[in-house]
Each structure stands twice: as C-alpha cells, then as structure tokens.
C-alpha positions as CSV (number, residue, x, y, z in Angstrom):
1,X,-46.5,-3.9,42.2
2,X,-48.3,-0.9,40.8
3,X,-45.5,1.4,42.1
4,X,-42.9,-0.9,40.6
5,X,-44.6,-0.8,37.2
6,X,-44.9,3.0,37.3
7,X,-41.2,3.3,38.3
8,X,-40.1,1.0,35.5
9,X,-42.1,2.9,32.9
10,X,-40.6,6.2,34.2
11,X,-37.1,4.7,34.1
12,X,-37.6,3.5,30.5
13,X,-38.9,6.8,29.5
14,X,-35.9,8.6,31.0
15,X,-33.6,6.1,29.3
16,X,-35.2,6.8,26.0
17,X,-34.9,10.5,26.5
18,X,-31.2,10.0,27.5
19,X,-30.5,8.0,24.3
20,X,-32.3,10.5,22.2
21,X,-30.3,13.3,23.9
22,X,-27.0,11.3,23.3
23,X,-27.9,10.9,19.6
24,X,-28.7,14.6,19.3
25,X,-25.3,15.4,21.0
26,X,-23.5,13.0,18.7
27,X,-25.1,14.5,15.6
28,X,-24.2,18.0,16.8
29,X,-20.6,16.9,17.5
30,X,-20.3,15.3,14.0
31,X,-21.7,18.5,12.4
32,X,-19.2,20.6,14.3
33,X,-16.4,18.2,13.2
34,X,-17.5,18.3,9.5
35,X,-17.7,22.1,9.7
36,X,-14.2,22.2,11.1
37,X,-12.9,19.9,8.4
38,X,-14.5,22.0,5.7
39,X,-12.6,25.0,7.0
40,X,-9.4,23.1,6.5
41,X,-10.3,21.8,3.0
42,X,-8.3,23.3,0.1
43,X,-9.1,22.8,-3.6
44,X,-6.6,20.6,-5.6
45,X,-6.3,19.7,-9.2
46,X,-4.3,16.5,-10.0
47,X,-2.2,15.9,-13.1
48,X,0.8,13.7,-13.5
49,X,2.7,16.8,-14.8
50,X,2.0,18.7,-11.6
51,X,-0.4,19.6,-8.9
52,X,-2.3,23.0,-8.9
53,X,-4.5,24.9,-6.6
54,X,-4.3,26.0,-2.9
55,X,-4.0,22.4,-1.8
56,X,-1.0,21.9,-4.0
57,X,0.9,24.8,-2.4
58,X,0.3,23.4,1.0
59,X,1.3,19.8,0.0
60,X,4.5,21.0,-1.8
61,X,5.5,23.2,1.1
62,X,5.1,20.3,3.6
63,X,6.8,17.7,1.3
64,X,9.8,20.0,0.8
65,X,10.5,19.9,4.5
66,X,10.2,16.1,4.8
67,X,12.7,13.3,4.5
68,X,10.0,10.9,3.7
69,X,6.5,11.4,2.2
70,X,4.2,8.4,2.6
71,X,1.1,8.1,0.4
72,X,-1.5,5.7,1.8
73,X,-4.0,4.3,-0.6
74,X,-6.8,1.8,-1.3
75,X,-5.3,0.0,-4.3
76,X,-6.5,-0.2,-7.9
77,X,-6.9,3.5,-8.9
78,X,-5.2,5.4,-11.7
79,X,-5.5,8.7,-9.7
80,X,-3.0,7.8,-6.9
81,X,0.1,7.1,-9.0
82,X,-0.8,10.2,-11.0
83,X,-1.0,12.2,-7.8
84,X,2.4,10.9,-6.8
85,X,3.9,11.9,-10.1
86,X,2.2,15.3,-9.9
87,X,3.7,15.9,-6.5
88,X,7.2,14.9,-7.7
89,X,6.9,17.2,-10.7
90,X,5.8,20.1,-8.4
91,X,8.7,19.5,-6.1
92,X,11.1,20.3,-9.0
93,X,14.7,20.2,-7.7
94,X,13.5,19.0,-4.3
95,X,12.0,15.8,-5.7
96,X,12.6,12.5,-4.1
97,X,15.3,10.1,-5.3
98,X,13.7,6.8,-4.2
99,X,10.3,5.3,-4.5
100,X,9.2,2.7,-1.9
101,X,6.6,0.3,-3.2
102,X,4.5,-2.5,-1.7
103,X,6.1,-5.0,-3.9
104,X,8.8,-7.7,-3.4
105,X,12.4,-6.8,-2.8
106,X,13.4,-9.0,-5.8
107,X,10.5,-8.0,-7.9
108,X,11.5,-4.4,-7.6
109,X,15.0,-5.3,-8.9
110,X,13.3,-6.9,-12.0
111,X,11.0,-3.9,-12.5
112,X,13.9,-1.4,-12.5
113,X,16.0,-3.7,-14.7
114,X,13.1,-4.0,-17.2
115,X,12.6,-0.2,-17.3
116,X,16.2,0.3,-18.0
117,X,16.4,-2.4,-20.7
118,X,13.9,-0.7,-23.0
119,X,11.0,1.9,-23.1
120,X,8.5,-0.9,-23.1
121,X,10.5,-3.2,-20.8
122,X,7.9,-3.3,-18.0
123,X,5.1,-4.1,-20.5
124,X,7.1,-7.0,-21.8
125,X,7.8,-8.3,-18.3
126,X,4.1,-8.1,-17.5
127,X,3.2,-9.9,-20.7
128,X,5.7,-12.7,-19.9
129,X,4.7,-13.0,-16.2
130,X,1.1,-11.7,-15.8
131,X,0.5,-10.2,-12.4
132,X,4.0,-11.1,-11.2
133,X,3.7,-8.2,-8.8
134,X,0.7,-6.1,-7.6
135,X,0.3,-2.5,-8.8
136,X,3.2,-2.4,-11.3
137,X,0.9,-4.5,-13.5
138,X,-1.0,-1.2,-13.9
139,X,0.2,1.2,-16.6
140,X,-0.2,4.2,-14.3
141,X,1.9,2.7,-11.5
142,X,4.4,1.6,-14.2
143,X,4.7,5.2,-15.4
144,X,5.3,6.3,-11.8
145,X,8.1,3.6,-11.4
146,X,9.6,4.7,-14.7
147,X,9.8,8.3,-13.6
148,X,12.1,7.2,-10.8
149,X,14.2,4.5,-12.4
150,X,17.9,5.5,-12.1
151,X,19.5,2.5,-13.9
152,X,22.2,2.4,-11.3
153,X,22.6,-1.1,-9.9
154,X,24.7,0.2,-7.0
155,X,22.0,2.7,-6.0
156,X,18.6,1.6,-7.3
157,X,15.8,4.1,-7.2
158,X,13.0,1.5,-6.6
159,X,12.8,0.0,-3.2
160,X,10.6,-3.1,-2.9
161,X,9.8,-3.8,0.7
162,X,7.1,-6.4,0.7
163,X,6.9,-10.2,0.4
164,X,7.3,-11.8,-3.0
165,X,3.9,-12.0,-4.6
166,X,2.2,-15.3,-4.8
167,X,1.9,-15.0,-8.6
168,X,5.6,-14.3,-9.1
169,X,6.8,-17.9,-8.7
170,X,7.5,-18.6,-12.4
171,X,9.5,-15.4,-12.8
172,X,11.7,-16.3,-9.8
173,X,12.2,-19.8,-11.0
174,X,13.4,-18.5,-14.3
175,X,15.8,-16.2,-12.4
176,X,17.1,-19.3,-10.6
177,X,17.4,-21.1,-13.9
178,X,19.8,-18.3,-15.1
179,X,21.7,-18.6,-11.8
180,X,22.2,-22.4,-12.2
181,X,25.8,-23.5,-12.9
182,X,25.1,-26.7,-14.8
183,X,22.6,-28.9,-16.6
184,X,21.8,-31.1,-13.6
185,X,20.6,-28.0,-11.7
186,X,18.6,-26.8,-14.6
187,X,17.0,-30.2,-15.0
188,X,15.9,-30.2,-11.4
189,X,14.6,-26.6,-11.7
190,X,12.6,-27.6,-14.8
191,X,10.5,-30.0,-12.6
192,X,9.6,-27.1,-10.3
193,X,8.8,-24.9,-13.3
194,X,6.4,-27.5,-14.7
195,X,4.7,-27.8,-11.3
196,X,4.3,-24.0,-11.2
197,X,2.9,-23.9,-14.7
198,X,0.4,-26.6,-13.8
199,X,-0.7,-24.7,-10.6
200,X,-1.2,-21.5,-12.7
201,X,-3.4,-23.3,-15.2
202,X,-5.4,-24.8,-12.4
203,X,-5.8,-21.4,-10.7
204,X,-7.1,-19.8,-13.9
205,X,-9.4,-22.7,-14.8
206,X,-11.0,-23.0,-11.3
207,X,-10.8,-19.3,-10.4
208,X,-9.0,-20.4,-7.2
209,X,-6.0,-18.4,-6.0
210,X,-5.3,-21.0,-3.3
211,X,-4.1,-23.5,-5.9
212,X,-1.2,-21.3,-7.0
213,X,2.3,-22.8,-6.4
214,X,3.6,-20.5,-3.6
215,X,0.6,-21.3,-1.4
216,X,0.8,-25.0,-2.0
217,X,4.5,-25.7,-1.7
218,X,5.6,-27.0,1.7
219,X,8.7,-26.5,3.8
220,X,10.1,-29.7,2.2
221,X,9.5,-28.3,-1.3
222,X,11.6,-25.2,-0.5
223,X,14.3,-27.4,1.1
224,X,14.5,-29.4,-2.0
225,X,14.8,-26.2,-4.0
226,X,17.6,-25.0,-1.7
227,X,19.4,-28.3,-2.1
228,X,19.8,-27.7,-5.8
229,X,22.1,-24.8,-5.0
230,X,23.7,-26.0,-1.7
231,X,26.2,-28.0,-3.6
232,X,28.0,-25.0,-5.0
233,X,26.9,-22.6,-2.2
234,X,25.2,-20.2,-4.6
235,X,24.4,-17.4,-2.2
236,X,22.4,-15.3,-4.6
237,X,20.1,-18.2,-5.5
238,X,19.7,-19.3,-1.9
239,X,18.8,-15.7,-0.8
240,X,16.0,-15.7,-3.4
241,X,14.7,-19.1,-2.4
242,X,14.7,-18.0,1.3
243,X,12.7,-14.9,0.3
244,X,10.2,-17.1,-1.5
245,X,9.9,-19.5,1.4
246,X,9.4,-16.6,3.9
247,X,6.7,-15.2,1.6
248,X,4.9,-18.5,1.4
249,X,4.9,-18.8,5.2
250,X,3.3,-15.3,5.5
251,X,0.6,-16.4,3.0
252,X,0.0,-19.8,4.8
253,X,-0.3,-18.2,8.3
254,X,-2.7,-15.5,7.2
255,X,-5.6,-18.0,7.6
256,X,-4.3,-19.9,10.7
257,X,-2.4,-17.2,12.6
258,X,-3.3,-13.7,11.2
259,X,-1.5,-11.7,13.9
260,X,1.7,-13.7,13.3
261,X,1.3,-13.3,9.5
262,X,0.9,-9.5,9.8
263,X,3.8,-9.3,12.3
264,X,6.1,-11.3,10.1
265,X,5.1,-9.2,7.1
266,X,5.7,-5.9,9.0
267,X,9.1,-7.0,10.2
268,X,10.0,-8.0,6.6
269,X,8.9,-4.7,5.2
270,X,11.0,-2.8,7.8
271,X,14.0,-5.0,7.2
272,X,13.9,-4.6,3.4
273,X,13.5,-0.9,3.8
274,X,16.5,-0.6,6.1
275,X,18.5,-2.8,3.7
276,X,17.8,-0.3,0.9
277,X,18.2,2.7,3.1
278,X,21.6,1.7,4.5
279,X,22.9,0.8,1.0
280,X,21.8,4.3,-0.3
281,X,23.8,6.0,2.5
282,X,27.0,4.9,0.8
283,X,26.4,7.7,-1.7
284,X,23.7,9.9,0.0
285,X,24.1,11.4,3.5
286,X,20.4,11.4,4.1
287,X,18.4,9.4,1.5
288,X,14.9,10.9,0.8
289,X,12.1,8.7,-0.4
290,X,8.5,8.8,-1.5
291,X,6.4,5.8,-0.3
292,X,3.2,4.5,-2.0
293,X,1.6,1.8,0.2
294,X,-1.7,0.5,1.4
295,X,-3.4,2.9,3.9
296,X,-2.6,0.7,6.9
297,X,1.2,0.5,6.1
298,X,1.7,4.2,5.4
299,X,0.2,5.4,8.7
300,X,2.2,6.4,11.8
301,X,1.2,4.8,15.1
302,X,-0.5,1.5,15.7
303,X,-2.4,0.0,12.7
304,X,-5.7,-1.7,12.8
305,X,-3.8,-5.0,12.5
306,X,-2.0,-4.1,15.8
307,X,1.4,-3.4,14.2
308,X,3.8,-0.5,14.5
309,X,4.3,-0.8,10.7
310,X,6.8,0.6,8.2
311,X,4.9,4.0,8.2
312,X,5.6,4.4,11.9
313,X,9.2,3.3,11.5
314,X,9.7,6.0,8.7
315,X,8.2,8.6,11.1
316,X,10.6,7.6,13.9
317,X,13.6,7.4,11.6
318,X,13.0,10.8,10.1
319,X,12.7,12.4,13.5
320,X,15.8,10.6,14.8
321,X,17.6,12.2,11.9
322,X,16.4,15.6,13.0
323,X,13.8,15.7,10.2
324,X,10.2,14.8,9.7
325,X,7.9,12.6,7.6
326,X,4.6,13.6,5.9
327,X,1.8,11.1,5.8
328,X,-0.9,11.6,3.1
329,X,-4.0,9.5,2.8
330,X,-5.5,9.6,-0.7
331,X,-9.2,8.5,-0.8
332,X,-11.9,8.3,-3.5
333,X,-15.4,9.4,-2.9
334,X,-16.7,7.1,-5.6
335,X,-16.0,6.1,-9.2
336,X,-14.4,2.9,-10.5
337,X,-11.6,0.7,-9.3
338,X,-9.6,-2.2,-10.8
339,X,-10.0,-5.4,-8.8
340,X,-9.0,-7.8,-11.5
341,X,-6.7,-10.8,-11.1
342,X,-6.0,-13.9,-13.3
343,X,-8.3,-16.0,-11.2
344,X,-11.2,-13.6,-11.7
345,X,-14.2,-15.1,-13.4
346,X,-14.3,-12.4,-16.1
347,X,-13.0,-8.9,-16.9
348,X,-15.8,-6.9,-15.4
349,X,-13.9,-6.3,-12.2
350,X,-11.4,-4.2,-14.1
351,X,-14.1,-1.4,-13.8
352,X,-15.6,-2.2,-10.4
353,X,-18.1,0.4,-9.0
354,X,-16.4,1.8,-5.9
355,X,-18.5,2.1,-2.8
356,X,-16.3,4.3,-0.6
357,X,-18.4,4.0,2.6
358,X,-18.3,0.2,2.4
359,X,-14.7,-0.2,1.3
360,X,-13.3,2.3,3.8
361,X,-15.5,1.3,6.7
362,X,-12.5,0.0,8.9
363,X,-11.1,3.6,8.8
364,X,-14.4,5.1,10.1
365,X,-14.2,8.1,7.8
366,X,-17.8,8.6,6.8
367,X,-17.6,12.2,8.1
368,X,-14.8,13.0,5.7
369,X,-16.6,11.4,2.8
370,X,-19.4,13.9,3.4
371,X,-17.2,16.7,2.4
372,X,-17.5,17.2,-1.4
373,X,-14.3,18.3,-3.1
374,X,-14.5,21.8,-4.6
375,X,-13.0,20.7,-7.9
376,X,-11.4,17.4,-8.8
377,X,-10.1,17.0,-5.3
378,X,-9.6,18.6,-1.9
379,X,-6.7,18.6,0.5
380,X,-7.7,18.4,4.2
381,X,-5.1,19.6,6.6
382,X,-5.3,17.2,9.6
383,X,-2.4,18.8,11.4
384,X,-4.6,21.8,12.2
385,X,-7.3,19.5,13.5
386,X,-4.9,18.0,16.0
387,X,-4.5,21.4,17.7
388,X,-6.2,21.9,21.1
389,X,-9.7,23.1,21.0
390,X,-10.7,21.6,17.7
391,X,-13.9,19.6,17.7
392,X,-13.7,15.8,17.8
393,X,-16.1,13.1,16.7
394,X,-18.0,11.2,19.4
395,X,-15.8,9.2,21.7
396,X,-14.7,5.9,20.2
397,X,-14.9,7.0,16.6
398,X,-12.0,5.7,14.5
399,X,-11.5,9.0,12.8
400,X,-10.2,10.5,16.0
401,X,-7.2,8.2,15.7
402,X,-6.9,8.8,12.0
403,X,-6.2,12.5,12.7
404,X,-2.9,11.4,14.4
405,X,-2.1,8.6,11.9
406,X,-2.0,11.0,8.9
407,X,-1.1,14.7,8.3
408,X,-3.4,15.2,5.4
409,X,-6.3,13.6,3.4
410,X,-6.6,14.1,-0.3
411,X,-10.2,13.4,-1.2
412,X,-10.8,12.8,-4.9
413,X,-14.4,13.3,-6.1
414,X,-14.3,10.5,-8.7
415,X,-11.7,7.7,-8.9
416,X,-10.7,6.1,-12.2
417,X,-9.8,2.4,-12.5
418,X,-6.2,1.7,-13.1
419,X,-5.5,0.0,-16.5
420,X,-3.6,-3.3,-16.9
421,X,-0.7,-3.7,-19.3
C-alpha cells in the first residue's frame, strides 16, 4: 500500500510536469506563430475613395488577378463597405462589374431599381419598408450598392443570393398587389397585407421577432397565397411566393433542424448565384464579381456549419475557368457595431461595444487579435503562412484551418458602427 501511494504520487507529479511542459510548448508555439504573422502584416489605410499603404498594393495586385474577390465579415460595421468601395476605387479600370450581397434575390432587384429611380431612392425604400433587407438598411452599405448599380434590367449589377428576409413580407406583398390582374385578387391580397401589418406591430410592441408574419405563416397560408395567382398562371407572382415560402421554411427549420436549414440556405445561395452568373454570360464572357458576405459564407472549404458554401463554390468555379478567387476576412479589434433591429428594446444597440474575442470565438483567432495594426489597419498575408515550414498553432486550433479558408485578413484597429437610413 505504501509503495502504491508512493507510485501514485510520483505518477501525479510527472503528469503535472507533463501538463506544464505541454503548456509551455503551446505558449512557445503560439508566440512563434504570432511572430510569423507579424512578419506578414502590412500597414493599410482605408478610405472609400481608395486604399493606401503597403497592404493596399498587395491587395490590389491579388484582386486584379482574380475573377472573384470575396470579403468575409462580421455584420454591422461601417468600415467593411468602405473597405470594399476603397478596393474598387483602387482597382480603377480592373474594377468588378457585379456585387454579390447576402440579401434576397428579389430584394436585390428592388434595391437596384430604387437606386436607379432617384438619388435618394434607397433611403425612400428603407423609410417605407424598415429593415426590409439586412445590411442595405445601412447608409454605408447603401453607398456601396449605389457605386455598382448599372440600371440595366437585362444585366443587373447587384446579385442577391440569400433567402428573402423575414422583415420583407410587406414589401413583397405590395409587389404582388402590383402584379395582380383584377380587383378580386387585390381584395384577397389585402387580407394578407393586414395580417402582415398586425404581425409587425406585435413584433415591435413585444420586442419579439418570432411574431413576424414570415415565421408564423404555414404551408397552407402560402398555398392560399399561390391560389390567388393560379387562376391566371401569373408566373412572376408565383415565383416570388415560392421564394417567400422557401425562405419561411429555412427560418422555421433553424430551430428544429439546423443542419437542414443551413443546407437549404447554402443550396439556395449557390442556385441564385448561378442564376445571376449564367444570365450575365449572355453579355460577358467571364463575369467578375465582388462578394460581401458573412465570414462563414465567404470562406473556401468546409464551414463551421458543415457546408461547402457559396465561397467554396466561387473558388471552384474560378479555378474551373482557369482563374482564381481571393478570399479576404475583415475583422475589427474593437470599437462599436450596429446590432439594432425594429424589435430591439431601444436604440442603444446602434452603438454596441464590440468585444472581438467573444464575438469571433468560433473562428479561434485570438492569436491574430493580438497583433496591433500599425495604422488604421493591417493586411495579413495568409498565403505565405500556408507555405511549408511556417509555424502553426497548437494541434486542434481553429486558426490552422482559417489559414486555408482565407487568403488574407484585414485587421482594423477600431470598428465604427454602421448607421441606419
């Protein structure tokens, strides 16, 4: 017994030493990684009129060679659409013709239409239908969209690839009202419009997004809506209703079957992208596009939601065309972010203090956040870090995967909250 006790104490002591040794090794590995990243960091100054600094030269050179450039973001910042505009301006005659946004296919049509109607058309659209689509309810994202708008219905510049947003129901019902061919159809649509208005008021009063119409309407509700237009086989109206119904199903299954929800959404995004891309090929031999999407969507490879998402498809498509894609992750070290919605309790979340470590925890990028930008921002060349012999973080660290998901990280010292129209 005495021997066993002595052996156990010795074993525990050696285990403790082993753990301590492992921790020291992990810290040394992380330091070596951070030092390597610092060697790849290039100063960058961001302005919507153009990017400047050594980091700008690297980004522009890489973007010029790419069929697609994908900007991955955490939403709600003014800096990221400004970065996208600055990159476009710096590309000059090699700028991109199309902007791919994480908004609905039909919402994108309304956005470009409003921008072409008048200088303040998007502002008017947002005032009439608050938060009808995420991100283009911000003035900075609106300016980015406006800088692309071509006003060519046969070859639109804005490509919406996402589901129709849950707060867009009233706008789409009004579109259906305009597509109606008679008073009987309009009378039936008015019933749906009143239900949508009531759901909106309930959402605002109770601060509850789950009470909004698109999340409450059933399969039967959408069938009834389709029946209004089945009589005259109005294909344009039926396509819009089908898009609304598919979007509602994605929202519904997010709580009950999250993998299916993410899978359906990923397939929808890729399908809408190809619909836009193939249409553009009628006038362009090889359409080039700038993407601005959430960080998961813009990455190549398998996402944390276990999808080969639209970012991976863009990478494969570009390579199959004999070209390439460039994937840029734009991150904030701190600052403020806009997290406001109509169901928010107050307006304070329009300037929400941003905790980068907490918000970006799923990406496992603490080591990158430890690198302070030299000026406003820094560009970190991840391509070089993928080369053989470069130090890696401890085994299992998510950042080891990120190096292959993205080609560059733009690290902004202080983020600024996007402003609502």
